[in-house]
C-alpha positions in Angstrom: 18.3 32.5 -107.0 21.8 34.0 -107.2 23.2 35.3 -110.5 26.8 35.8 -111.4 28.0 39.2 -112.4 26.3 40.2 -115.6 24.0 37.2 -115.8 20.4 37.7 -116.8 17.8 37.6 -114.1 15.0 36.7 -116.5 14.4 35.9 -120.2 14.7 38.9 -122.5 17.9 40.2 -121.1 16.5 41.9 -118.0 19.2 42.4 -115.5 19.1 42.9 -111.7 19.2 46.5 -110.5 22.5 47.6 -109.2 23.0 47.0 -105.5 22.7 50.0 -103.2 26.0 51.4 -102.2 26.9 52.8 -98.8 28.7 56.1 -98.3 31.2 56.3 -95.5 28.8 58.5 -93.4 25.9 56.0 -93.9 28.2 53.1 -92.9 29.1 55.1 -89.7 25.5 55.7 -88.9 24.5 52.0 -89.4 27.4 50.9 -87.1 26.4 53.5 -84.5 22.7 52.3 -84.6 23.8 48.7 -84.2 26.1 49.6 -81.3 23.4 51.6 -79.5 20.9 48.8 -80.0 22.8 45.8 -78.7 26.5 46.7 -78.2 27.8 44.8 -81.2 30.8 46.4 -82.8 31.2 46.1 -86.6 34.0 48.1 -88.4 32.4 50.9 -90.4 35.3 50.5 -92.9 33.9 47.2 -94.0 31.3 48.7 -96.3 31.2 45.7 -98.7 30.2 43.4 -95.8 27.4 45.8 -94.8 26.1 46.1 -98.3 26.2 42.4 -98.9 24.3 41.6 -95.7 21.7 44.3 -96.0 21.2 44.5 -99.8 18.5 41.9 -99.9 16.6 43.6 -97.1 16.6 46.9 -98.9 15.2 45.1 -102.0 12.5 43.4 -100.0 11.5 46.8 -98.6 11.5 48.4 -102.0 14.3 50.8 -101.2 17.0 51.8 -103.7 19.4 53.4 -101.3 20.5 53.3 -97.6 19.3 56.7 -96.7 15.6 55.8 -96.3 16.6 52.6 -94.6 18.6 54.5 -91.9 15.5 56.8 -91.5 13.4 53.7 -90.9 15.9 52.5 -88.3 15.8 55.8 -86.5 12.1 56.3 -86.7 9.4 55.7 -84.1 8.6 52.3 -85.6 12.3 51.3 -86.0 12.7 48.9 -83.0 11.7 45.8 -85.0 14.0 46.8 -87.9 16.9 47.4 -85.5 16.6 43.8 -84.3 16.6 42.7 -87.9 19.7 44.7 -88.5 21.5 43.0 -85.6 20.5 39.5 -86.7 21.6 40.3 -90.3 25.1 41.3 -89.3 26.0 38.4 -86.9 27.5 35.3 -88.5 25.9 32.1 -87.0 28.8 29.7 -87.5 28.6 26.6 -85.3 28.7 22.9 -85.5 28.5 19.8 -83.3 31.8 19.4 -81.3 33.2 22.6 -82.6 36.5 23.2 -80.7 36.3 19.6 -79.5 39.1 20.0 -76.9 36.6 21.8 -74.7 34.2 18.9 -74.7 37.0 16.4 -74.1 38.2 18.4 -71.1 34.7 18.6 -69.7 34.2 14.9 -70.1 37.6 14.0 -68.5 38.0 16.7 -65.9 35.3 19.4 -65.7 32.2 17.2 -65.2 33.9 14.8 -62.7 35.1 17.8 -60.6 31.6 19.3 -60.5 30.0 16.0 -59.6 32.6 15.4 -56.8 31.5 18.7 -55.2 27.9 17.6 -55.3 26.7 19.5 -58.4 24.0 17.5 -60.1 23.0 15.8 -56.9 22.5 18.5 -54.3 21.4 20.9 -57.1 20.9 20.7 -60.8 24.0 20.9 -63.0 23.2 23.8 -65.4 25.1 24.3 -68.7 24.5 27.7 -70.4 25.3 28.3 -74.0 25.3 32.1 -73.8 25.4 32.6 -77.6 23.9 29.4 -78.7 23.2 30.3 -82.4 21.4 27.4 -84.1 22.0 25.1 -81.2 24.7 22.6 -82.1 26.9 23.7 -79.1 24.0 23.3 -76.7 23.0 19.9 -78.0 26.6 18.6 -78.0 26.7 19.5 -74.3 23.4 17.8 -73.7 24.6 14.6 -75.3 27.9 14.8 -73.4 26.0 15.1 -70.1 23.7 12.2 -70.9 26.6 9.9 -71.8 28.5 11.0 -68.7 25.5 10.0 -66.5 25.5 6.6 -68.1 29.1 6.1 -67.1 31.1 6.5 -63.8 29.4 9.8 -62.8 26.1 8.0 -62.3 22.7 9.7 -62.4 22.8 13.5 -62.2 20.1 16.1 -62.4 21.0 18.5 -65.2 19.6 21.2 -67.5 20.9 23.0 -70.6 20.0 26.7 -71.3 20.4 28.3 -74.7 20.4 32.1 -75.2 21.0 34.3 -78.2 20.3 37.7 -79.6 18.8 36.3 -82.7 15.2 35.0 -82.5 15.5 33.2 -85.8 18.6 31.3 -84.6 16.8 30.4 -81.4 13.9 29.0 -83.2 16.2 26.7 -85.1 18.0 25.7 -81.9 14.7 24.9 -80.1 13.5 23.0 -83.1 16.7 20.9 -82.9 16.4 19.7 -86.5 19.5 19.5 -88.7 20.6 18.3 -92.1 23.0 15.5 -92.9 25.8 18.1 -93.4 25.0 19.7 -90.1 25.4 16.5 -88.1 28.7 15.6 -89.6 30.5 16.2 -86.3 28.6 13.4 -84.5 30.0 9.9 -84.4 27.7 7.2 -85.9 26.8 5.6 -82.6 25.9 9.0 -81.1 23.6 9.6 -84.1 21.8 6.4 -83.5 21.4 7.1 -79.8 20.4 10.8 -80.0 18.9 11.6 -83.4 15.6 10.7 -85.0 15.6 10.6 -88.8 12.6 12.0 -90.7 10.4 9.2 -92.0 10.2 11.0 -95.3 12.7 13.2 -97.1 12.4 17.0 -96.7 13.3 18.7 -100.0 14.6 15.4 -101.3 16.8 14.7 -98.3 16.2 13.3 -94.8 16.6 15.6 -91.8 17.5 14.6 -88.2 16.1 15.8 -84.8 17.4 15.6 -81.3 15.5 13.0 -79.3 12.7 14.3 -77.0 14.4 13.0 -73.9 17.1 15.7 -74.4 14.8 18.4 -75.7 12.7 18.2 -72.5 15.8 19.2 -70.6 16.5 22.4 -72.6 15.4 26.0 -72.1 15.7 28.9 -74.5 15.7 32.7 -74.0 16.3 35.7 -76.4 18.6 38.1 -74.6 21.2 40.8 -75.1 24.3 40.0 -73.1 24.8 43.7 -72.4 21.3 44.2 -71.0 21.3 42.4 -67.6 18.0 44.0 -66.6 16.2 41.8 -69.2 18.3 38.7 -68.6 16.3 35.8 -67.1 17.4 34.5 -63.7 20.0 32.1 -64.9 22.7 30.7 -62.7 25.0 28.1 -64.2 27.8 25.7 -63.5 29.3 25.8 -67.0 29.0 28.8 -69.4 30.0 28.6 -73.0 30.9 32.0 -74.3 32.7 31.0 -77.5 33.3 33.1 -80.6 31.1 35.9 -79.5 33.5 38.4 -77.8 34.8 39.3 -81.2 31.6 41.2 -81.8 32.2 43.6 -78.8 34.8 46.2 -78.2 37.2 45.8 -75.2 35.1 47.7 -72.6 31.9 45.8 -73.6 33.8 42.5 -73.5 34.7 43.3 -69.9 31.0 44.1 -69.1 29.8 40.9 -70.7 32.3 38.8 -68.8 31.4 40.5 -65.6 27.6 39.9 -66.1 28.1 36.2 -66.8 30.5 35.7 -63.9 27.9 37.0 -61.5 25.7 34.1 -62.8 28.4 31.5 -62.6 28.3 29.4 -59.5 31.4 29.0 -57.3 33.5 26.1 -58.7 31.9 26.5 -62.1 33.6 27.0 -65.4 33.6 29.7 -68.1 34.7 28.6 -71.6 35.7 31.1 -74.2 36.7 30.6 -77.9 40.2 29.3 -78.3 41.1 32.6 -80.0 39.4 34.7 -77.3 41.5 33.9 -74.2 41.1 36.7 -71.6 44.2 38.8 -71.2 43.0 39.9 -67.7 40.4 37.6 -66.2 38.2 39.4 -63.6 38.9 38.8 -59.9 37.7 35.4 -58.8 38.1 33.8 -62.3 41.2 31.5 -62.4 42.7 30.2 -65.6 42.6 26.4 -65.8 44.0 26.1 -69.2 43.8 28.4 -72.3 40.2 29.5 -72.8 38.9 27.6 -69.7 38.4 29.5 -66.4 37.1 28.4 -63.0 35.2 30.6 -60.5 36.8 30.3 -57.1 
């Protein structure tokens, strides 16, 4: 339960202990640990953000300051906590049909072009959501593919792959279960075709799950985009890399793009966030329109 400033946490006037505060040097250490662990770049100056995201974790661990928490992160048993640190500081903001122009373009141009060159017939058409978060982007792509196969493209073989740094986000993506608010981006007829409603309310409200016919076509892997040695053998025809480059500095952005492009098949497409258009796409990656690139 959250309490407003000065509100009692319990009867009798007991108040919550003051939240731990970060010094500038502690913030710098946290940011450096995060950077070394997974390449994510968070401004050390944003101490209030770090305090907010990590304050509850410190309370759960019984810590009253950040100094012992940093010692835990740097200790011999710190690997699990470093993963928790990374998951705590990444914002998982996603929705069905987020940045819809990409999906409209895929339906009208991208998928027909891939089908024309034999993708989905000679080989599986693979869509990779490289930072899939809780899965709405991946399931939107799956629905789009299924509907395209019902139309003029005809029957295609296809698979969707979701990867993310966060194990908790991946569990939600794989579970494919969402609230009424989370499915708001889906048209009503799409809901009836691709969602199953819970027979009983959960917490007083119904929840919705992607149909098993689509879930059987999906794969999920926990990966660090900067660690190609541990990346599964994925090759894809469409890669979504949207709203994730902002977490990397410029040199690491280039490394991430390079790693993904080596796994993008010729003639395939890379889609970045609309605010993340590449200033200098790597050789072989040709702009199709803002935030959409084709590998020649």
